[in-house]
BAMARPA-713003 format. One line per 5 residues: number of its first residue (from 1); for each residue z, y, x of N, C-alpha, C. Coordinates in Angstrom, 1 decimal, padded with zeros to 4 digits. Example, Ala and Ser with C-alpha at 12.3 -4.5 7.8 and 13.67 -1.06 7.14 Angstrom:
1 = 007.8 -005.7 013.2 007.8 -004.5 012.3 007.8 -003.3 013.2 | 007.1 -002.2 012.8 007.1 -001.1 013.7 007.9 000.0 012.9 .
END
This chain:
1 = 027.3 006.6 000.6 026.6 006.4 001.9 026.1 007.8 002.3 | 026.1 008.1 003.6 025.7 009.3 004.1 024.2 009.3 004.3 | 023.5 010.4 003.8 022.1 010.6 004.0 021.8 012.1 003.9 | 020.6 012.5 004.3 020.2 013.9 004.3 018.8 013.9 003.7 | 018.5 015.1 003.1 017.1 015.3 002.6 016.6 016.5 003.3 .
6 = 015.4 016.4 003.8 014.8 017.5 004.6 013.3 017.5 004.3 | 012.7 018.7 004.7 011.3 018.9 004.6 010.6 017.9 005.5 | 009.5 017.3 005.1 008.7 016.4 006.0 008.0 017.1 007.0 | 007.8 016.5 008.2 007.0 017.1 009.3 005.8 016.2 009.6 | 005.0 016.6 010.4 003.8 015.8 010.8 004.3 014.5 011.4 .
11 = 005.4 014.5 012.1 005.9 013.3 012.7 006.4 012.2 011.7 | 006.5 012.6 010.5 007.0 011.7 009.4 005.8 010.9 008.8 | 004.6 011.3 009.1 003.5 010.7 008.4 003.4 009.1 008.6 | 003.8 008.6 009.7 003.7 007.2 009.9 004.7 006.5 008.9 | 005.9 007.0 008.8 006.9 006.5 007.9 006.5 006.7 006.4 .
16 = 005.9 007.8 006.2 005.4 008.1 004.8 004.3 007.1 004.4 | 003.4 006.8 005.3 002.4 005.8 005.1 003.0 004.4 004.8 | 004.0 004.1 005.6 004.7 002.8 005.4 005.3 002.8 004.0 | 006.0 003.8 003.6 006.7 003.8 002.3 005.7 003.9 001.2 | 004.6 004.6 001.3 003.5 004.6 000.3 003.0 003.2 000.1 .
21 = 002.8 002.4 001.1 002.4 001.0 001.0 003.5 000.2 000.3 | 004.8 000.5 000.6 005.9 -000.3 000.0 005.9 000.1 -001.5 | 005.7 001.4 -001.9 005.7 001.8 -003.3 004.6 001.1 -004.0 | 003.4 001.1 -003.4 002.3 000.4 -004.1 002.6 -001.1 -004.3 | 003.2 -001.7 -003.3 003.6 -003.1 -003.5 004.6 -003.3 -004.6 .
26 = 005.6 -002.4 -004.7 006.6 -002.4 -005.7 005.9 -002.3 -007.1 | 005.0 -001.4 -007.2 004.3 -001.1 -008.4 003.2 -002.1 -008.7 | 003.0 -003.1 -007.9 002.1 -004.2 -008.1 000.6 -003.8 -008.0 | 000.4 -002.8 -007.2 -001.0 -002.3 -007.0 -001.3 -002.0 -005.5 | -001.0 -002.9 -004.6 -001.2 -002.7 -003.1 -002.6 -002.4 -002.8 .
31 = -003.5 -002.9 -003.5 -005.0 -002.7 -003.2 -005.4 -001.3 -003.5 | -004.6 -000.5 -004.2 -005.0 000.9 -004.6 -004.8 001.9 -003.5 | -004.0 001.6 -002.5 -003.8 002.6 -001.4 -005.0 002.6 -000.5 | -005.6 003.8 -000.4 -006.8 003.9 000.5 -006.6 004.9 001.6 | -005.5 005.7 001.5 -005.2 006.7 002.5 -004.6 006.1 003.8 .
36 = -004.7 006.8 004.8 -004.1 006.4 006.1 -003.1 007.4 006.6 | -002.5 007.1 007.7 -001.6 008.1 008.3 -002.3 009.3 008.7 | -003.5 009.2 009.2 -004.3 010.3 009.6 -004.7 011.2 008.4 | -004.9 010.6 007.2 -005.2 011.4 006.0 -004.0 012.2 005.6 | -002.8 011.6 005.7 -001.6 012.3 005.4 -001.4 013.5 006.4 .
41 = -001.7 013.3 007.6 -001.6 014.3 008.7 -002.5 015.5 008.3 | -003.7 015.2 008.0 -004.7 016.2 007.7 -004.5 016.9 006.4 | -004.1 016.1 005.4 -004.0 016.7 004.0 -002.7 017.3 003.7 | -001.7 017.0 004.5 -000.3 017.6 004.3 000.1 018.6 005.3 | -000.6 018.6 006.4 -000.1 019.5 007.5 -001.2 020.3 008.2 .
46 = -002.2 020.6 007.4 -003.3 021.5 007.9 -003.0 022.9 007.4 | -003.9 023.8 007.7 -003.8 025.2 007.3 -003.5 025.4 005.8 | -004.3 024.6 005.0 -004.2 024.7 003.5 -003.8 023.3 003.0 | -002.6 022.9 003.1 -002.2 021.5 002.7 -002.4 021.2 001.2 | -002.8 020.0 000.9 -003.0 019.5 -000.5 -001.7 019.1 -001.1 .
51 = -000.7 018.8 -000.3 000.6 018.3 -000.8 001.7 018.8 000.2 | 002.9 018.6 -000.3 004.1 018.8 000.5 005.0 017.6 000.3 | 006.0 017.4 001.1 006.8 016.2 001.0 008.2 016.5 001.5 | 009.2 015.7 001.1 010.5 015.7 001.6 010.9 014.3 001.9 | 011.8 014.2 002.9 012.2 012.9 003.4 013.7 012.7 003.2 .
56 = 014.1 011.4 002.9 015.5 011.0 002.8 015.7 010.2 004.1 | 016.8 010.6 004.8 017.1 009.9 006.1 018.5 009.6 006.2 | 018.8 008.4 006.7 020.2 007.9 007.0 020.5 008.0 008.5 | 021.8 008.1 008.8 022.1 008.0 010.2 021.8 006.6 010.8 | 021.7 006.6 012.2 021.3 005.3 012.9 022.2 004.2 012.4 .
61 = 023.5 004.4 012.2 024.4 003.3 011.9 024.1 002.7 010.5 | 023.3 003.4 009.7 022.9 002.9 008.4 021.4 002.5 008.3 | 020.8 002.4 009.4 019.3 002.1 009.4 019.1 000.8 008.7 | 017.9 000.6 008.2 017.5 -000.6 007.4 017.4 -001.8 008.3 | 017.3 -002.9 007.7 017.3 -004.2 008.5 016.0 -004.2 009.4 .
66 = 015.0 -003.4 009.0 013.8 -003.3 009.9 013.9 -002.2 010.9 | 015.0 -001.5 010.9 015.3 -000.4 011.9 014.8 001.0 011.4 | 014.6 001.2 010.1 014.1 002.5 009.7 015.3 003.4 009.3 | 015.2 004.6 009.7 016.2 005.6 009.3 015.6 006.5 008.1 | 014.3 006.6 008.0 013.6 007.3 006.9 013.5 006.3 005.8 .
71 = 014.3 006.5 004.7 014.4 005.5 003.7 013.9 005.9 002.4 | 013.4 007.1 002.2 012.8 007.5 001.0 012.0 008.8 001.2 | 011.2 009.1 000.2 010.4 010.4 000.3 010.0 010.8 -001.1 | 009.7 012.0 -001.3 009.0 012.5 -002.5 007.8 013.4 -002.0 | 006.7 013.1 -002.6 005.5 013.9 -002.4 005.2 014.7 -003.6 .
76 = 004.9 016.0 -003.4 004.7 016.9 -004.5 003.6 018.0 -004.2 | 003.2 018.6 -005.2 002.3 019.8 -005.1 002.5 020.7 -006.3 | 002.1 021.9 -006.1 002.2 022.9 -007.1 000.9 022.9 -008.0 | 001.1 023.2 -009.2 000.0 023.2 -010.2 000.3 024.3 -011.2 | -000.6 024.4 -012.2 -000.5 025.4 -013.2 -000.7 024.9 -014.6 .
81 = 000.2 025.2 -015.5 000.1 024.8 -016.9 -000.5 026.0 -017.7 | -001.5 025.8 -018.4 -002.1 026.9 -019.2 -001.1 027.3 -020.4 | -000.1 026.4 -020.6 000.8 026.7 -021.7 002.2 027.3 -021.1 | 002.6 026.8 -020.0 003.9 027.1 -019.4 003.9 027.9 -018.1 | 002.7 027.9 -017.5 002.6 028.7 -016.2 002.8 027.7 -015.0 .
86 = 003.5 028.2 -014.0 003.7 027.5 -012.8 004.5 026.2 -013.0 | 004.0 025.1 -012.3 004.7 023.8 -012.4 004.6 023.1 -011.1 | 005.4 022.1 -011.0 005.4 021.3 -009.8 005.1 019.9 -010.2 | 004.2 019.2 -009.6 003.9 017.8 -009.9 004.5 016.9 -008.8 | 005.3 016.0 -009.1 005.9 015.0 -008.2 005.0 013.8 -008.2 .
91 = 004.2 013.6 -007.2 003.2 012.5 -007.2 004.0 011.2 -006.9 | 004.9 011.2 -006.0 005.7 010.0 -005.6 007.2 010.3 -005.5 | 008.0 009.4 -005.9 009.4 009.4 -005.6 009.8 008.0 -005.3 | 010.2 007.8 -004.0 010.4 006.4 -003.6 011.6 006.3 -002.7 | 012.4 005.3 -002.9 013.6 004.9 -002.1 013.5 003.4 -001.8 .
96 = 013.6 003.1 -000.5 013.6 001.7 -000.2 014.6 000.9 -001.0 | 014.3 -000.3 -001.4 015.1 -001.1 -002.3 016.6 -001.2 -001.9 | 016.8 -001.4 -000.6 018.2 -001.6 -000.2 019.0 -000.3 -000.2 | 018.4 000.8 -000.5 019.1 002.1 -000.6 019.1 002.6 -002.0 | 018.6 001.9 -003.0 018.6 002.4 -004.3 020.0 002.3 -004.9 .
101 = 020.3 003.2 -005.9 021.6 003.2 -006.5 022.7 003.9 -005.7 | 022.3 004.6 -004.7 023.2 005.3 -003.8 023.1 006.9 -003.9 | 022.3 007.3 -004.9 022.1 008.8 -005.1 021.0 009.4 -004.4 | 020.2 008.6 -003.6 019.1 009.2 -002.8 018.0 009.6 -003.7 | 017.6 008.8 -004.7 016.5 009.2 -005.6 016.8 010.4 -006.4 .
106 = 018.1 010.5 -006.9 018.5 011.7 -007.6 018.5 012.9 -006.7 | 018.9 012.7 -005.4 018.9 013.9 -004.5 017.5 014.3 -004.2 | 016.5 013.4 -004.1 015.2 013.8 -003.8 014.6 014.5 -005.0 | 014.8 014.0 -006.2 014.3 014.6 -007.4 014.9 016.0 -007.6 | 016.2 016.1 -007.4 016.9 017.4 -007.5 016.3 018.4 -006.5 .
111 = 016.0 018.0 -005.3 015.4 018.9 -004.3 014.1 019.4 -004.8 | 013.3 018.5 -005.4 011.9 018.9 -005.9 012.2 019.9 -007.0 | 013.1 019.7 -007.9 013.4 020.7 -008.9 013.9 022.0 -008.3 | 014.7 022.0 -007.3 015.1 023.2 -006.6 013.9 024.0 -006.0 | 013.1 023.2 -005.3 011.9 023.9 -004.7 011.0 024.4 -005.8 .
116 = 010.8 023.7 -006.9 010.0 024.2 -008.0 010.6 025.5 -008.6 | 011.8 025.5 -008.9 012.5 026.7 -009.5 012.4 027.9 -008.5 | 012.6 027.6 -007.2 012.5 028.7 -006.2 011.0 029.3 -006.2 | 010.0 028.5 -006.5 008.6 028.9 -006.6 008.3 029.5 -007.9 | 009.2 029.6 -008.8 008.9 030.1 -010.2 008.4 029.1 -011.2 .
121 = 008.5 027.9 -010.9 008.0 026.8 -011.8 008.8 026.7 -013.0 | 008.2 026.4 -014.1 008.8 026.2 -015.4 009.0 024.7 -015.8 | 008.3 023.9 -015.1 008.4 022.4 -015.4 008.1 021.6 -014.2 | 008.6 020.4 -014.2 008.4 019.3 -013.2 007.7 018.2 -014.0 | 006.5 017.8 -013.5 005.8 016.7 -014.1 005.6 015.5 -013.2 .
126 = 005.6 014.4 -013.7 005.4 013.1 -012.9 005.0 012.0 -013.8 | 004.5 010.9 -013.3 004.2 009.7 -014.1 005.1 008.6 -013.6 | 005.4 007.7 -014.6 006.2 006.5 -014.3 005.4 005.3 -015.0 | 005.2 004.2 -014.3 004.6 003.1 -014.9 005.4 002.7 -016.2 | 004.6 002.3 -017.2 005.3 002.0 -018.5 006.2 000.7 -018.4 .
131 = 005.9 -000.2 -017.4 006.7 -001.4 -017.3 007.9 -001.2 -016.5 | 008.0 000.0 -015.8 009.2 000.2 -014.9 010.3 000.9 -015.7 | 011.0 000.1 -016.4 012.1 000.5 -017.3 013.2 001.2 -016.4 | 013.6 000.7 -015.3 014.6 001.4 -014.5 014.2 002.8 -014.1 | 013.0 003.0 -013.8 012.5 004.4 -013.4 012.4 005.3 -014.7 .
136 = 012.0 004.7 -015.8 012.0 005.5 -017.1 013.4 005.9 -017.4 | 014.3 004.9 -017.4 015.7 005.2 -017.7 016.3 006.2 -016.8 | 016.0 006.1 -015.5 016.5 007.0 -014.5 016.0 008.4 -014.8 | 014.7 008.6 -015.1 014.2 009.9 -015.4 014.8 010.5 -016.7 | 015.0 009.7 -017.7 015.7 010.2 -018.9 017.1 010.6 -018.6 .
141 = 017.8 009.9 -017.8 019.2 010.3 -017.4 019.2 011.7 -016.6 | 018.1 012.0 -016.0 018.0 013.3 -015.3 017.6 014.5 -016.2 | 017.5 014.2 -017.5 017.1 015.2 -018.5 015.6 015.3 -018.8 | 014.8 014.4 -018.2 013.4 014.5 -018.4 013.1 013.8 -019.8 | 011.9 014.1 -020.3 011.5 013.5 -021.6 010.1 012.9 -021.4 .
146 = 009.8 012.0 -022.3 008.6 011.2 -022.2 007.4 011.9 -023.0 | 006.6 012.5 -022.2 005.4 013.3 -022.8 004.5 012.4 -023.6 | 004.3 011.1 -023.1 003.4 010.2 -023.8 003.9 009.9 -025.2 | 005.2 009.5 -025.3 005.7 009.1 -026.6 006.0 010.3 -027.5 | 006.4 011.4 -026.9 006.8 012.5 -027.7 005.6 013.4 -028.2 .
151 = 004.6 013.6 -027.3 003.4 014.4 -027.6 002.1 013.6 -027.8 | 002.1 012.3 -027.3 001.0 011.5 -027.5 -000.1 011.7 -026.5 | 000.2 012.4 -025.4 -000.8 012.6 -024.3 -001.0 011.3 -023.5 | -002.2 011.1 -023.0 -002.5 010.0 -022.1 -003.0 010.6 -020.8 | -002.6 010.0 -019.7 -003.0 010.5 -018.4 -004.3 009.8 -018.1 .
156 = -005.3 010.7 -017.8 -006.7 010.2 -017.6 -007.1 010.4 -016.2 | -008.0 009.5 -015.7 -008.5 009.6 -014.3 -010.0 009.3 -014.3 | -010.7 010.0 -013.4 -012.1 009.8 -013.1 -012.2 009.7 -011.6 | -012.7 008.6 -011.0 -012.8 008.4 -009.6 -014.1 007.6 -009.2 | -014.4 007.6 -007.9 -015.5 006.8 -007.4 -016.8 007.1 -008.0 .
161 = -017.6 006.1 -008.3 -019.0 006.4 -008.9 -018.9 007.2 -010.2 | -017.9 007.0 -011.0 -017.8 007.8 -012.2 -017.6 009.3 -011.9 | -016.8 009.6 -010.9 -016.6 011.0 -010.5 -017.8 011.6 -010.0 | -018.6 010.8 -009.2 -019.8 011.3 -008.6 -020.8 011.5 -009.7 | -020.9 010.6 -010.7 -021.8 010.8 -011.8 -021.4 012.0 -012.7 .
166 = -020.2 012.2 -012.9 -019.7 013.4 -013.6 -020.1 014.7 -012.9 | -019.9 014.7 -011.6 -020.3 015.9 -010.8 -021.7 016.2 -010.9 | -022.6 015.2 -011.1 -024.0 015.4 -011.2 -024.4 015.8 -012.6 | -023.4 015.7 -013.5 -023.7 016.1 -014.9 -024.3 015.0 -015.7 | -024.2 013.8 -015.2 -024.7 012.6 -015.9 -023.7 012.0 -016.9 .
171 = -024.0 011.9 -018.1 -023.1 011.4 -019.1 -023.1 009.8 -019.1 | -022.0 009.2 -019.3 -022.0 007.8 -019.5 -022.1 007.5 -021.0 | -022.9 006.5 -021.3 -023.1 006.1 -022.7 -022.5 004.8 -023.0 .
END
């Protein structure tokens, strides 16, 4: 199937918001999405963006049954590893279900790797839900390895009232 990968623009935010909601639905956590199209516009396309993104697009003749030509995306940002140096973190990699298995996900991930290497990055990091065996297997086929099983690290998060409490220096007992 014919498709192209390109850098996301401000005009892609509506479709990115749609696909973020679809990804959350697929991952069985639709209630976790709190951002809006406007948040994406501000956070990704301002003077100092918090993220960057790429879009997978198909020609009109291959648009989805809902009429979409933007059928996948990857959202990423640059980070720093105190052990390895520059790194790229891929927050999302998503391809609409009817377009999976056609090389689009691999092309998106490959583009993130290219962008990371061009920026001097030594590693690509991302998280995959432990129940999502197809995504784990896909990642392993790309040459990635499982940091959790191999090194024993857990991905931790602090948000909402706990984040505010931590910022105030209040310990939880």
